[in-house]
N, C-alpha and C positions, 0 to 999 in steps of 0.2 A: 424436589430436583431444581426449584428455582432459589434455592438457598445460595447467597452470595451475589445474587444479581439485584442491582439497586432498584427500588420501586418508586424512587422520586429523582428528579434532575432538575437543572435549570437551562433555559434558552435564552440567548442574548438578542434583543430586537431593536432596531434603530427607528424611531417614531417619524423622523424627517423623511428617509428615503424608502421606509417600509421594507428593509433587508434584514436578514437573518444573518448572525455570526457563526462562520464555520471555522473553528479553531485551526491553526493559530490565529490567522489574521485576515481571512476571506470573508467578505460580505456577499451573501447571494440573495437574489430575489425568489422568493417562494410564495405560492397562494395558500391559503388554509386548505388542509387535508389534501395537499398535492403529493406526488411521489417524492419530489425535491425534499419537502420537509419532512416526510417520513423517513428518507435515508439519512438526513441530518440528525434526527432524533436517535436512530438506530446506532449512528457512529459513536454516540455519546456512550452506550453501554456494549459497544462491540467487545471490549476485552472481556467482560464477565459473561458474554454469551459463548464463548469458545469451548466450554465443557458440555454444552448442551447443543440440540439441533434445532434451529429456528424453522418452524413449519409455516407460520402465517402472522401476518402483522397487519394491522388497520387501525383507524382512527375511530374513537368513541366520541359521538357529537358532544360539544361544550359549547357554551354561549361565547359569541364572537369577542365580547367585552370582558370576559371573565379572566384573562390572563392565565388561562390553564389549557395545556394541551394533553390529552389521555390516549394513551397507546393500548392496544389490546394484543398480547402476543401470545402464540400457542407454541411450546417447545415439547420436545421429546428427548428422553434419555435412556440409555440401556442400564437396567439394574440387574440383581442377582439372576444367575442362570439364564441369561439372554432375553429376559422379559423387558419390553419397552414400555416406558410409562410416559404418558402425555399429560400435560397441565396447561390450562389457560390462566394468565395473569394480567394485571393492569399496571402499567408505569404512568405516573404522572409528572408532567413537566410544568415548572412554573416560568412564564414568560417574563423576564427582566428588560427594564428599558435601558438601553446604552447607547450613547451617540457615536457613529462611525466617524473615521478620520476625515473623510470628505465633507460630512457635513458639519463637522468642527470647523474646517477651513471657510466654509460658506458662511457659518455664524460669526466668525472672527472678522469677517469683510476685508480686513487688511492683509490677509494670509494669502497673498498672490504669488504665483512663480513667474507669471509672464503677463505683459499687458500690450494690447494692439491700440496705437495711437492713430486714429483715423482723422485726417484734417483735409479741409478744401478752402483756399483762400479766395472766397467769394463773400459777396454780401447776401447772396440768396441760399436758403438751405433746401431747394428742391431735390437736389441729389441725394441729400440725407433721408429725406422723407420716403424717396424711392428705395434707397438701401434698406431702410427699416422694414419695409413691406417684403422685400427679398429674403432678409434674414428670418422674418417670420414665417415666410411660406416654405423655407427649406430648414427650420427649427434649428438653426445655428445659434440661437440664444440659450438653449438649454444647459449648456456646458459652462455658461459664465458665471463666475462668482459675483460679478457686479457690474452695471453698465453706468458710465457716469458722462453727463452731457456737459461739453466745454463750449464756449462761445463760438469757436470756429470747427468744432467736430464733436466727436465721441470717443471715450475710452472704453475698452473691453477687457476686463480682468479675468485671468484664467488660472487653474491650479496646476497646470502642466505646459509645458513648452510646445508639445505636440499639438495640444487644441489650438493654441493660438497660431501655430503656423499653418493650421487648417483653415482657420479664419481668414489669415493673409492670402493664402492661395484662392479662397472662395472671392475675396474683393478684387483680386487680380483678374479673375474671370468675368466679373460682372460690371465693373467700371473701369474706365481707363485710368490706370494709376501707376505709381512706382513706390517700391518699398526699400527700407534698409533696417538693419537690425543691430543692436548691441547687447551686451550683458555685464553685468555687475556682480562681483563676487560678494557673497553675503557672509559665508563661514567655509572653513576648511578643516577636515579631520585629518591631522598628519599621520595617525596610527592606521587608520584604514583607507587613508588616501581618497575620502570622498569630498568632493566639491559641491557647494550649495550656490547656484547662481539664480538671478533674477533677470529675465530677458525682457527687452523692450523692442517691439516692432513698430516702426513708424511708416503709415502709408499715406501718401499725398495724392489725392484725386486731382485730375486736371481742373483747373478754375474756369471751365466753360460749362453753362447750362442751357437747357432748352430755352429758345426765343432770344438768345445772345446774337448780336450783330458782330462779326469778327472780320479782322483784316488779316489775310494770309500773306506769307513772304512770298515774293514773286517766284522764287525757286520751288516752292511747295505748290503753289497755284498751277504752274506749269506741269510739274509732275502728276498733278489730278487730273489732266486732259485739258490744259490751258483754260481753266476756270477763272471767273472774275476773282479778284482778290478780296472784294467785299461780298461776304456770304452770311447766311443766317443758319443757325443751329437749329435744326428741327427735332432732334431727339439726342438723348445720351443714354447709351445702353453700354455693351462692352465697348463700344468704339463711339466716335462723335460723328454724327449724320449731319452733313452740311448740304445746303441747296443754293444754288446762284439764282437769285429772284429774277435776273434778266434773261436767263436761258432755260431754267429748271434742270440744269445739269446737277447731278448729286454725286456726293463722294463721302466715303468713311474713312476716318482717321483713327488709327489704334493708338495706344499710349506710347508704344516707343517711337512712333512717326512724330507724335506731338513733343516729346521731349527732345528729339533732334532738331525740330523746327517749331520752337513754341511761338504762340500767338496769344493775344489777349482781347478780351470783350472791349468793344468801343464805348459800351454804354452800360448803366445799371438800369435793372427793371423800374427803378422809381422815376427814371427820365423818360418813360414811355409818354407819348403825347397822343390825344385822340383826335383824329382826322374823320372828316365826313366825304363819302365818295359823291363827286358831283356827276362823273360821266366814267363809263369803263366799257373797253372793247376788248373782246377775248381774241388772242392772236392763235390762229389754227396751226399756221406753217411758219416755223422759224427754222431758217438755214442754219445747219451744224457747222461750226467752225472746225479748222484743221486739227485734226488729233482729239476732238471733243470726246468726253466720256459719256456713260449713261445719263438718261433723263428720267425725272420722275414721272410715273404714270397716273399717280394719285393726286397730283395739282395740275392746275390749268394756268397757262400763261396768259397775262392781261396787260393791257395799257390803261392807266387810270389818271383821271384828273381829281385831285384831293385838295381840300381846304381845312385848316386847323379850325376846330371848334371854338376856340379862343378868338379867332381872327374873322368870324362870321360877318363882321360889319364892314370888313374891307373886301376887295376884289382879288386879293391875293391868291392865286392858285399853284399848286405844285404839279408836275408831271411825273409819273413814276412806272416803272414796269413792276408787276407783283406776281408771285406765284400762287396767289390766293384767288384767282379768277373763278374757280368751282363754286365759291361760297359768296362772293361779294356782288352786290348789285347797287344801282345809283340810289342814295340815300341812307345806305348803311353806315354805321359808326364802325371805325376801326383803329387799332393801336398801332403806333409806328414810331420811328425816329427820324427827327428832322437833322439831316446831315448839312443841309445848306447853310443853316444858322448857328452851328456849333463850333465850339474850338476843339478839333481833335488832337489828341495828345497821344499819337501812337507812331512808333518809328516806321512801321510801314506804310501807313496811310499818308504821313506827311511827305514821303517821296513819291507819291502816286500822281499821275497826270490828273489835274482837277476836272478834265472832261470825263474821266472814267469814274468818277465819284458821284453816285446818284444824290438827288436832292432829298429824297424820302425813301426809306426802307419800311415797308408794311409788314407788321408781324403776325397779328391774329385780328380776328372779327371781335368786336366788342358786344357783350350781352349784358343784360340788367343782373347783377350779381345776386341782389336780394331775392329776386324770382328764382334763380338757379338753386340758392340755398334752401329755398322753401320747398322746391319740387324734388330734392335730392333724396330719394327713398332707398339709399344705399350708405354703408359706412365701412371704415377700416379698423383693424385692431392696433394697438400701439405696443412697443416694448416698455417694459417696467424699467425704469432708469432713474437715476438721481439727477433731477432736473435744475436748472438755473431758474430765476424768477421769471415767470412767464412774461412775455413783451406782446404788445398789440400788433407789432410788426411780424412776430412769429405767426400770429393768427392769420393774417393776410397772406403770408406766404404759404401756410398750408391750405388755405382755400384756392391759391393759384395752382397748388400742386393737384388738388382734387379735380379741378377745372381741366388741367392737363390729362389727366385719366379720361375724363369724359370725351375729350377731343381726340385722343391717340389711341387707337386700338391695339397697336404693336406693344406698347408700354402695358396696357391693361392685362394682356395675356400672362405677364409674370408676376400679377398680384392677385392675391386673394380679397376678393369683394364680397362683402356680406350685406343680405338684405336688412334693411330697417323697418322691423314690423310696425313701428310707430306711426309712419307716414303712409297714407293710402297709396294704393298703386293707381296710376294713371296709365291711359294707353300709351305706347312707344311710338305712335304713327303721327305725331306732332311735327309737321314739316318746317313751320316758320320759327320754332323756337331754338333754343341752343342744343347742342348735341347732348345726347343722354346714354346711359348704359342700360342696354336691355335686360329684362328679368332673367333670360337664359344664361347670363354671364355672372349672375349672382349665386352666392351659396347661401344656405341656412344657417343662421348662427345656432349652435347648439346649446340650449339651457337646460341643466340638470337642477331641478328644484328639489327642495326637502320633502315636498308632497310625493313626489314621484317614487321615492325610496321607502316613504311611510316613516321616516325618522328613525331614530336610534331604537333599537330592541323590538321594532315590528317584525312581523312575520315576512319572509322573503317571498 
């Protein structure tokens, strides 16, 4: 009764993505000896099974690397005078390798349908290091054909416009930015009226990073609760977080507001100077001005006398208000910008009353960098991308980003931090040292070694 049913067949399998071909053109994910794979194999001989009744079907175990799948089938058929005959037989399938279309595109590398060009016009790459960690955490890099690093940004290549659009939407939710898109006609089939386009999405991130000193326009400063025009950027997430170092007043500016009232950073991070705290007094009560907005509860207002470490042989001191009163003590080293002796080239700063411009703006406390690197018992993962030649400045900027993570808990919540097993664990109760990440915030990095599975051909 099994006459006419083929006892051999072929199944196509893509090695790259580990999917099976379901004719005519669908690729599906199936594990060995699964119901999905059984259904796929039975469809191959469905036509010839129409004359008999299928009672049972199952896999016979084969070596995983043998490229063979064996099916044990039980069929019944009615023969002479209503007698029913039952028979068991085996169908063997040969697994043939064939690359699917998606993997072809990935291998070709240049076969992309859409590209997302992310740019930020700054000298510092802090925002991109932060973006990289967000993309890794939300697994948005899995659909990319290729990631290419450019001197002022990243390019993400995709096989479909929808995936690129998804990336643009994600970027607009995570960093203050604006985007525009264009498309180029590649080919056009006049018979079937099919158009083939390549799409380009351009995403521009606001050119403001953490620890920048900015000068707001008078109109924007007034709308934010009569803030001082000169503010410090303490964080960049989906909005720009600003603090007024004179009053601790805080404000958030989203991308739309920024592009309506754009402002620039007054200094580059390389222009940071080191000061030493000569004397500091915490200000407990500061009268709120008319229409003032919310104040930061995480910072403490203080008045400080500081001196440049490069001018220790002189008696020249500077007076300033700072938002870092909770971590600064006399004798501490602190990084800041000297506004009294600099040439400000900013349209809003030039129009300001000189009495409203502070002499010095303190940014962050200075710690011993080599000691911090030695004690850092955690690490981050990185995106696989086509890199430009590594620069010593890039390494310094990456260390700055790692220090920002240690100092800012709000940014840390959005980043996957992994424990570095090579560095011994020290106690987290070191009060005098620089801020550190607690063990509770770290994830264990998963390592699957060859020994764990016993290698190829071993017993499971």
